[in-house]
C-alpha positions as CSV (number, residue, x, y, z in Angstrom):
1,M,67.3,18.1,3.9
2,T,68.3,21.7,3.5
3,L,66.2,24.7,4.5
4,M,66.1,26.9,1.4
5,V,65.2,30.6,0.9
6,V,63.6,32.1,-2.2
7,C,65.1,35.5,-2.9
8,T,62.5,38.3,-2.5
9,N,64.0,40.5,-5.2
10,P,61.5,40.4,-8.0
11,N,64.3,40.4,-10.6
12,C,65.9,37.3,-9.0
13,K,63.6,34.9,-7.2
14,K,66.4,32.2,-7.1
15,E,66.6,29.7,-4.3
16,F,69.6,29.3,-2.0
17,P,70.4,27.7,1.4
18,S,69.3,29.6,4.4
19,M,71.9,30.5,7.1
20,I,69.2,29.3,9.5
21,Q,69.1,25.5,9.6
22,M,66.8,23.2,11.6
23,D,64.9,20.0,11.2
24,Q,61.4,19.9,9.7
25,V,59.7,19.3,13.0
26,S,61.3,22.4,14.5
27,F,60.4,24.4,11.4
28,Q,56.7,23.6,11.8
29,T,56.6,25.2,15.3
30,A,59.2,28.0,14.8
31,T,58.3,31.6,14.3
32,L,60.5,32.9,11.6
33,T,60.0,36.6,10.6
34,N,62.2,39.4,9.5
35,N,65.3,37.4,8.8
36,S,68.0,39.0,6.7
37,Q,70.6,37.5,4.5
38,P,72.3,38.5,1.3
39,C,71.3,36.6,-1.8
40,P,74.4,35.0,-3.3
41,Y,73.0,35.5,-6.9
42,C,71.8,39.2,-7.0
43,K,73.8,40.3,-4.0
44,K,70.9,42.2,-2.5
45,M,70.2,42.0,1.2
46,I,66.8,40.4,1.5
47,T,64.4,40.1,4.4
48,Y,62.4,36.9,4.5
49,S,59.9,35.0,6.6
50,K,58.7,31.5,6.9
51,N,56.6,31.8,3.8
52,N,59.8,32.4,1.7
53,M,61.4,29.2,3.0
54,K,61.1,25.5,2.1
55,F,62.9,22.2,2.6
56,E,64.7,20.5,-0.3
């Protein structure tokens, strides 16, 4: 499974793979806040937290 991010740009909101990868067990206990990554679709640098991430 891949850890995915949902773009926080209101005009985009597309999903893409996170640069941060871990298993689901680690994800449940990890504190993930204020992570930054460029969206490959809209090219905006976004800041995201655990609530903007999911496994697919």
